[in-house]
SEFI-503823 format. One record per residue (C-alpha): residue in three letters; x negated, y negated, z negated; residue number from 1. Coordinates in Angstrom, 3 decimals, padded with zeros to 6 digits. Layout:
res xx yy zz n
ALA X Y Z NUM;
...
//
This chain:
res xx yy zz n
MET -000.219 -000.017 -000.141 1;
LYS -002.659 -002.868 -000.936 2;
SER -004.477 -001.647 002.341 3;
THR -001.348 -002.062 004.399 4;
LYS -001.017 -005.657 002.642 5;
LEU -004.790 -007.111 003.607 6;
LEU -004.402 -005.819 007.233 7;
THR -001.108 -007.874 007.085 8;
ILE -002.748 -010.677 006.037 9;
ALA -005.689 -010.209 008.583 10;
PHE -003.133 -010.101 011.107 11;
LEU -001.565 -013.536 010.302 12;
CYS -005.020 -015.408 010.251 13;
LEU -005.954 -014.056 013.674 14;
CYS -002.607 -014.807 015.215 15;
SER -002.234 -018.481 013.016 16;
ASN -005.352 -019.525 012.351 17;
TYR -004.106 -019.790 009.000 18;
LEU -006.850 -019.417 006.306 19;
PRO -005.651 -018.543 002.360 20;
GLY -006.042 -021.076 -000.244 21;
GLN -008.571 -023.095 002.244 22;
LEU -009.154 -026.724 001.218 23;
THR -010.171 -029.190 003.572 24;
TYR -010.720 -032.969 002.077 25;
LEU -010.884 -035.891 005.311 26;
HIS -012.233 -039.197 004.119 27;
CYS -010.792 -041.544 006.206 28;
GLY -011.854 -044.522 007.519 29;
ASN -009.148 -045.961 008.216 30;
LEU -005.119 -043.782 008.919 31;
ILE -002.194 -044.468 011.525 32;
ASP 000.235 -041.871 009.628 33;
CYS 002.775 -042.830 012.213 34;
THR 005.504 -043.015 009.435 35;
ASN 005.459 -046.784 010.035 36;
ASP 004.002 -049.293 012.067 37;
GLN 000.742 -050.187 009.530 38;
VAL -002.896 -049.052 009.177 39;
GLN -003.605 -047.946 006.082 40;
GLY -007.290 -048.137 005.130 41;
LYS -009.473 -045.352 002.901 42;
SER -007.351 -042.789 002.492 43;
THR -007.678 -038.759 001.982 44;
ILE -005.996 -036.051 004.013 45;
ILE -005.923 -032.685 001.531 46;
VAL -005.590 -030.131 004.056 47;
GLU -004.437 -026.247 002.906 48;
GLY -004.343 -023.774 005.184 49;
THR -002.286 -024.880 008.279 50;
THR -000.770 -027.608 006.594 51;
ILE -001.442 -030.956 005.140 52;
LYS -001.260 -030.775 001.432 53;
GLU -000.682 -034.471 000.394 54;
VAL -002.432 -038.062 001.511 55;
GLN -004.108 -040.367 -001.256 56;
SER -005.529 -043.714 -001.275 57;
GLY -009.127 -044.108 -001.335 58;
TRP -011.761 -041.121 -000.386 59;
ALA -010.605 -038.468 -003.231 60;
LYS -013.116 -036.251 -004.933 61;
ALA -013.121 -032.822 -003.771 62;
PRO -013.552 -029.529 -005.753 63;
ALA -016.805 -027.391 -005.205 64;
ASP -015.329 -024.942 -002.522 65;
ALA -013.155 -027.054 -000.180 66;
THR -014.616 -028.360 002.725 67;
VAL -015.451 -032.112 003.310 68;
VAL -015.356 -033.614 006.496 69;
ASP -016.627 -037.554 007.024 70;
LEU -014.095 -039.502 009.123 71;
LYS -015.367 -042.392 007.031 72;
ALA -016.153 -044.385 010.153 73;
GLN -013.083 -043.285 012.357 74;
THR -009.222 -044.012 012.528 75;
VAL -007.665 -040.608 012.380 76;
MET -004.128 -040.362 012.942 77;
PRO -001.615 -037.234 014.226 78;
GLY -002.286 -035.662 017.231 79;
TRP -000.798 -036.539 020.259 80;
THR 001.652 -034.825 022.456 81;
ASP 001.697 -035.563 026.011 82;
MET 005.734 -035.109 027.459 83;
HIS 004.558 -034.446 030.948 84;
VAL 001.762 -032.373 032.242 85;
HIS 001.311 -029.396 034.874 86;
ILE -001.151 -027.422 032.896 87;
GLU -001.416 -024.711 035.546 88;
GLY -003.495 -026.491 038.329 89;
GLU -004.925 -029.430 039.586 90;
SER -004.588 -031.713 042.338 91;
SER -007.242 -031.811 045.084 92;
PRO -007.506 -031.964 048.762 93;
ALA -007.224 -027.692 048.742 94;
ARG -004.162 -027.558 046.744 95;
TYR -001.985 -026.878 049.409 96;
ARG -003.804 -024.126 051.093 97;
GLU -004.692 -022.906 047.541 98;
GLN -000.748 -022.075 047.078 99;
PHE -001.472 -018.799 049.957 100;
THR -004.937 -017.964 048.368 101;
LEU -004.807 -018.021 044.594 102;
ASN -003.412 -015.020 042.866 103;
LYS -001.422 -015.604 039.529 104;
ALA -004.737 -014.336 037.409 105;
ASP -007.189 -017.131 039.720 106;
VAL -004.068 -019.929 038.293 107;
ALA -004.171 -018.754 034.559 108;
LEU -008.057 -018.057 034.280 109;
ARG -008.871 -021.595 035.952 110;
ALA -006.326 -023.051 033.091 111;
THR -007.757 -022.317 030.103 112;
VAL -010.380 -025.251 031.327 113;
TYR -007.809 -027.400 031.554 114;
THR -005.704 -026.550 028.105 115;
LYS -009.198 -026.317 026.486 116;
ARG -009.914 -029.958 028.246 117;
THR -006.720 -031.246 026.822 118;
LEU -006.974 -030.649 023.371 119;
MET -010.508 -031.874 023.078 120;
ALA -009.220 -035.235 024.151 121;
GLY -006.737 -035.196 021.201 122;
PHE -003.651 -033.783 022.818 123;
THR -002.709 -031.415 020.087 124;
GLY 000.726 -030.711 022.170 125;
VAL 002.144 -030.474 025.836 126;
ARG 005.386 -030.524 027.459 127;
ASP 004.504 -028.210 030.788 128;
LEU 007.419 -030.013 033.097 129;
GLY 007.113 -026.739 035.772 130;
GLY 004.389 -024.183 036.965 131;
SER 004.448 -020.645 038.243 132;
GLY 005.259 -019.091 034.981 133;
VAL 001.855 -019.105 034.182 134;
ASN 002.661 -021.462 032.116 135;
VAL 004.728 -018.952 029.571 136;
SER 001.537 -016.688 029.169 137;
LEU -000.796 -019.953 028.706 138;
ARG 001.638 -020.846 026.056 139;
ASN 001.822 -017.499 023.969 140;
ALA -002.222 -017.004 024.751 141;
ILE -002.830 -020.372 022.444 142;
ASN 000.111 -019.594 020.189 143;
GLN -002.131 -016.067 019.424 144;
GLY -005.039 -017.442 019.375 145;
PHE -006.798 -016.121 022.481 146;
VAL -007.152 -019.237 024.439 147;
GLU -007.966 -022.832 023.343 148;
GLY -005.419 -025.000 023.777 149;
PRO -002.552 -027.475 022.406 150;
ARG 000.605 -026.495 021.853 151;
ILE 002.988 -025.890 025.196 152;
TYR 006.829 -026.638 025.668 153;
THR 007.255 -025.293 028.581 154;
ALA 010.132 -025.698 031.384 155;
GLU 008.879 -022.466 033.028 156;
LYS 009.885 -023.758 036.924 157;
ALA 011.316 -026.595 037.874 158;
ILE 015.253 -026.613 039.393 159;
GLY 016.034 -028.453 042.579 160;
THR 018.072 -027.944 045.435 161;
THR 017.353 -026.423 048.887 162;
GLY 015.027 -028.277 050.445 163;
GLY 014.541 -030.422 046.905 164;
HIS 011.473 -031.645 045.315 165;
ALA 010.974 -028.284 043.795 166;
ASP 011.885 -025.730 046.119 167;
PRO 008.939 -024.014 046.388 168;
THR 009.153 -023.134 050.484 169;
ASN 009.033 -026.974 051.680 170;
GLY 006.977 -027.220 054.531 171;
VAL 005.890 -023.972 055.160 172;
ARG 006.192 -021.876 058.502 173;
GLU 009.639 -020.682 059.591 174;
ASP 009.436 -016.689 058.740 175;
LEU 007.742 -017.689 054.813 176;
LYS 010.890 -019.766 054.068 177;
GLY 013.391 -017.634 053.091 178;
ASP 015.885 -018.622 051.048 179;
PRO 015.149 -019.325 047.445 180;
GLY 017.964 -018.828 044.997 181;
PRO 018.532 -019.413 041.548 182;
ALA 016.108 -016.594 040.467 183;
GLU 013.402 -019.073 042.098 184;
GLY 014.854 -022.115 040.744 185;
VAL 016.682 -023.250 043.949 186;
VAL 020.468 -024.563 043.105 187;
ASN 023.713 -025.508 045.559 188;
SER 026.546 -025.049 042.877 189;
ALA 027.094 -025.618 039.894 190;
GLU 027.289 -021.835 039.465 191;
ASP 023.742 -021.357 041.227 192;
ALA 022.978 -024.003 038.332 193;
ARG 024.148 -022.282 035.234 194;
LYS 022.363 -018.898 036.915 195;
ALA 018.821 -021.193 037.194 196;
VAL 019.032 -022.366 033.289 197;
ARG 019.843 -018.785 031.862 198;
GLN 016.844 -017.408 034.135 199;
ARG 014.352 -019.743 033.159 200;
TYR 015.418 -019.017 029.786 201;
LYS 014.770 -015.392 029.735 202;
ASN 011.389 -016.493 031.662 203;
GLY 010.637 -017.538 027.998 204;
ALA 011.163 -021.539 028.946 205;
ASP 011.728 -024.007 025.679 206;
CYS 013.131 -027.058 027.739 207;
ILE 014.603 -027.362 031.193 208;
LYS 013.067 -029.567 033.818 209;
ILE 014.968 -030.683 037.345 210;
THR 014.340 -032.885 040.189 211;
ALA 016.754 -035.219 040.669 212;
THR 015.368 -037.088 043.347 213;
GLY 012.846 -036.654 045.645 214;
GLY 009.239 -036.750 045.165 215;
VAL 005.970 -037.926 046.102 216;
LEU 004.118 -034.977 046.357 217;
SER 006.389 -032.263 047.719 218;
VAL 005.916 -031.475 051.826 219;
ALA 009.195 -033.027 052.547 220;
LYS 009.874 -036.635 053.789 221;
ASP 012.033 -038.167 051.171 222;
GLY 010.911 -038.962 048.172 223;
GLN 013.769 -041.657 046.312 224;
GLY 017.556 -039.764 047.293 225;
PRO 019.287 -038.049 045.201 226;
GLN 019.630 -034.157 045.383 227;
PHE 022.141 -032.926 042.887 228;
ARG 026.064 -033.648 042.902 229;
MET 027.388 -034.314 039.484 230;
GLU 028.819 -030.773 038.598 231;
GLU 025.553 -029.203 039.036 232;
LEU 024.077 -031.820 037.104 233;
GLU 026.794 -031.422 034.197 234;
ALA 026.191 -027.458 034.213 235;
ILE 022.721 -027.706 033.874 236;
VAL 022.462 -030.091 030.928 237;
ALA 025.777 -028.154 029.097 238;
THR 024.335 -024.426 029.944 239;
ALA 021.147 -025.995 028.231 240;
LYS 022.711 -027.014 025.026 241;
ASP 024.110 -023.498 025.015 242;
TYR 020.528 -021.943 024.718 243;
GLY 019.155 -024.935 022.572 244;
MET 017.166 -025.991 025.302 245;
HIS 017.046 -030.234 026.085 246;
THR 016.808 -031.401 029.868 247;
ALA 014.128 -033.474 031.718 248;
ALA 014.792 -035.275 035.043 249;
HIS 012.153 -036.071 037.704 250;
ALA 013.471 -039.376 039.559 251;
HIS 012.389 -041.716 041.261 252;
GLY 015.539 -043.646 043.543 253;
ALA 018.199 -045.139 041.119 254;
GLU 020.891 -043.221 041.953 255;
GLY 019.786 -039.935 040.791 256;
MET 018.283 -041.246 037.746 257;
LYS 021.926 -042.888 036.854 258;
ARG 024.016 -039.715 037.644 259;
ALA 021.249 -037.494 035.588 260;
VAL 021.602 -040.132 032.263 261;
VAL 025.403 -040.160 033.301 262;
ALA 025.851 -036.193 032.913 263;
GLY 023.225 -036.134 029.623 264;
ILE 019.718 -035.239 030.735 265;
THR 017.333 -035.904 027.682 266;
THR 014.463 -037.679 029.486 267;
ILE 013.571 -039.571 033.098 268;
GLU 010.632 -038.438 034.081 269;
HIS 008.445 -041.068 036.099 270;
GLY 011.372 -043.664 036.393 271;
THR 010.386 -045.568 039.642 272;
PHE 012.768 -047.550 040.988 273;
MET 014.749 -047.950 037.518 274;
THR 017.740 -050.697 037.683 275;
GLU 018.399 -052.672 035.067 276;
GLU 022.140 -051.010 035.553 277;
VAL 020.227 -047.339 034.445 278;
MET 017.685 -048.982 031.868 279;
ASP 021.300 -050.160 029.877 280;
LEU 022.395 -046.360 030.777 281;
MET 019.863 -044.917 029.186 282;
ILE 019.917 -047.471 025.899 283;
GLU 024.005 -046.664 025.327 284;
ASN 022.826 -042.617 025.776 285;
GLU 019.602 -042.610 024.213 286;
THR 018.167 -041.177 027.127 287;
TYR 014.169 -041.548 026.757 288;
TYR 012.303 -042.823 029.601 289;
VAL 008.714 -041.135 030.457 290;
PRO 006.669 -043.252 032.889 291;
THR 003.603 -041.133 034.005 292;
ILE 001.648 -044.681 034.841 293;
SER -001.719 -042.577 035.230 294;
ALA -000.059 -040.332 038.507 295;
GLY 001.526 -043.203 040.285 296;
ASN -002.150 -045.142 040.022 297;
PHE -003.622 -041.810 040.917 298;
VAL -002.017 -040.758 044.141 299;
VAL -002.175 -045.119 045.135 300;
GLU -006.167 -044.191 045.214 301;
LYS -006.456 -040.688 046.944 302;
ALA -003.603 -041.603 049.382 303;
LYS -006.218 -043.573 050.472 304;
ILE -008.394 -041.121 051.429 305;
LYS -007.771 -039.956 054.208 306;
GLY -006.895 -035.830 054.947 307;
TYR -006.419 -036.036 050.553 308;
PHE -003.041 -035.419 051.128 309;
PRO -000.722 -034.529 054.021 310;
LYS 000.193 -037.316 056.295 311;
ILE 004.167 -036.719 055.237 312;
ILE 002.695 -037.391 051.375 313;
VAL 001.073 -040.613 051.962 314;
PRO 003.225 -043.042 052.978 315;
LYS 005.369 -041.800 049.751 316;
ALA 002.241 -042.286 047.627 317;
LEU 001.580 -046.046 049.101 318;
SER 004.965 -047.125 048.387 319;
VAL 006.056 -045.257 044.760 320;
GLY 002.807 -045.464 043.011 321;
PRO 002.431 -049.310 042.669 322;
GLN 005.929 -049.345 041.509 323;
ILE 005.582 -047.511 038.226 324;
ASN 003.458 -050.693 036.806 325;
GLU 006.663 -052.641 036.628 326;
THR 009.407 -050.644 035.969 327;
PHE 007.398 -049.575 032.739 328;
ALA 006.617 -052.912 031.719 329;
LYS 010.682 -053.961 032.706 330;
ALA 011.632 -050.489 030.498 331;
TYR 009.980 -051.898 027.461 332;
ARG 011.172 -055.447 027.393 333;
ARG 014.207 -054.008 027.799 334;
GLY 014.834 -051.734 025.229 335;
VAL 014.327 -048.497 027.058 336;
PRO 013.290 -045.638 024.318 337;
ILE 010.066 -044.495 025.532 338;
ALA 007.969 -040.924 025.524 339;
PHE 004.364 -041.045 026.045 340;
GLY 003.465 -038.552 029.333 341;
THR 001.151 -038.669 032.422 342;
ASP 001.689 -036.210 034.578 343;
THR -001.603 -034.375 034.166 344;
GLY -002.155 -032.326 036.799 345;
VAL -001.751 -034.843 039.020 346;
SER -003.818 -036.383 037.581 347;
PRO -007.249 -034.643 035.806 348;
HIS -006.823 -032.906 032.905 349;
GLY -008.538 -034.289 029.837 350;
GLU -007.986 -037.712 031.209 351;
ASN -004.364 -037.660 029.866 352;
ALA -005.321 -040.626 026.907 353;
LYS -006.003 -043.565 029.746 354;
GLU -002.197 -043.805 030.169 355;
PHE -002.174 -045.369 026.276 356;
ILE -004.638 -048.054 027.926 357;
LEU -001.816 -048.603 030.766 358;
MET 001.076 -048.913 029.179 359;
VAL -000.754 -051.844 026.469 360;
LYS -001.599 -053.214 029.913 361;
ALA 001.511 -053.485 030.834 362;
GLY 002.737 -054.901 027.971 363;
MET 003.321 -052.609 025.480 364;
LYS 001.938 -052.957 021.944 365;
PRO -000.768 -050.649 020.655 366;
MET 001.138 -049.261 017.854 367;
ASP 004.380 -048.576 019.938 368;
ALA 001.944 -046.588 022.351 369;
ILE 000.572 -044.197 019.762 370;
LEU 004.123 -043.751 017.768 371;
SER 005.401 -042.600 021.628 372;
ALA 002.512 -039.984 021.558 373;
THR 003.666 -038.911 018.056 374;
VAL 006.955 -039.474 016.319 375;
VAL 009.011 -039.886 019.805 376;
PRO 007.775 -036.238 021.101 377;
ALA 008.430 -034.688 017.647 378;
LYS 012.257 -036.284 017.964 379;
ILE 012.569 -034.857 021.388 380;
LEU 011.256 -031.333 020.416 381;
GLY 012.428 -031.238 017.553 382;
THR 009.950 -030.437 015.362 383;
SER 009.440 -033.692 013.444 384;
ASP 010.096 -031.436 010.297 385;
ARG 006.634 -030.035 011.406 386;
LEU 004.989 -032.598 013.598 387;
GLY 004.769 -036.322 014.339 388;
THR 003.415 -038.037 011.072 389;
ILE 000.558 -037.232 008.829 390;
GLU 002.477 -036.481 005.291 391;
GLY 002.224 -033.334 003.007 392;
GLY 004.679 -030.493 004.082 393;
LYS 003.565 -031.064 007.501 394;
LEU 001.450 -029.231 010.133 395;
ALA -002.103 -030.109 010.357 396;
ASP -002.461 -031.613 013.761 397;
ILE -004.893 -034.368 013.219 398;
ILE -007.072 -036.366 015.289 399;
ALA -009.478 -039.159 014.924 400;
THR -010.974 -042.198 017.311 401;
ASN -014.454 -043.801 017.072 402;
GLY -013.087 -047.382 016.347 403;
ASN -009.328 -048.618 015.681 404;
PRO -006.857 -048.490 018.267 405;
ILE -004.540 -050.717 017.128 406;
GLU -007.511 -053.815 017.709 407;
ASP -008.998 -052.101 021.011 408;
ILE -007.251 -049.754 023.015 409;
SER -009.661 -048.384 024.727 410;
VAL -011.069 -046.201 021.810 411;
VAL -008.417 -043.319 022.794 412;
THR -010.824 -042.116 025.097 413;
ASP -013.339 -041.813 022.627 414;
VAL -011.758 -038.724 020.051 415;
SER -014.133 -037.554 018.084 416;
PHE -012.458 -034.583 016.067 417;
VAL -009.949 -032.658 016.452 418;
MET -007.743 -030.553 013.805 419;
LYS -004.989 -028.331 015.125 420;
ASN -002.832 -025.974 012.401 421;
GLY -005.518 -027.008 010.232 422;
LYS -008.101 -025.637 012.430 423;
ILE -011.040 -027.935 013.635 424;
PHE -011.767 -027.257 016.922 425;
LYS -013.586 -030.805 017.369 426;
GLN -016.278 -032.661 014.925 427;
//
């Protein structure tokens, strides 16, 4: 009986990085605990196993058996969450060809590099909004301790319409097009929509992502038009709620956004041509805006390089990209709820924090930017009881920067310390 108990404890340690009774004292120069908009001075975070035991003012004396981490020259805060990534891949001129040459194992092995880069950049959580299904396996492997990376909340495969932004057969030759349906995430009726959501749930998704309008990087002409009818959107939102999942809508054009917001979608991604009418509807419905400014800037830069994107994508990239900055600034001033998101995978993994700099440049207060990547994601993901702030009883997802981002937002790209689930990954 005793040996069985010991084996159980060992198994739990391996699966959760839990170290029974281990105490870690983090001596912080500045602390942004995200319970309010204040920066605290000298503080001590006491971590026991995977959990924050308590937070004390000043640098508390640690017992002899505790580990002490000196962060006296750093600013400490909760680990960030990027609410829009594509963790399976990364943009390159070879991307479209590789859809036909890479096996899922190839995708997964490359992605382990991306997950580690993301974690080392201070992102202890990400929401993956669409891939091949490898993202589910990545999530599980990280949770089980086999791969280093952030907590992944995944939509598995995004849902679109025939010929729409998430139709996986866009741009391929006729004999390869076939007729993808709900199992592949392609719908053309309310019944299809319900089945596609249930299939995502069956495949292991945590949330649902739809493409409410055309997109920039799909091999299709239209980047803005609406692509779902109201009855399809309402079926998706209602079915997702039945299965305990929130919903995200990729949307560039205003009409597609409006339909998604009215249908009850949780978050609008990109929101490029968002009108004041849509902004007011989002405020009224408490719909969150995930701006992805980084991706907009990236595609404009790369569209100017001959051959980087297929020709059909270039005019979309050049028109959509620059608008995102202006839309973000207007939405923030108007009071639209904003959650941090980058669309990384379009832009390079590990550079996610550059989004903070772009948000502040567009007029956002630095503290609001930090809260958009901590408190707000926890609220959307339903994890506020465990994550998003540094408080006693919450999971120890803690990072530090070499400098105070409230005074100089550029320090977000200089992360010196990363702890996830009580385990130190970078120091």
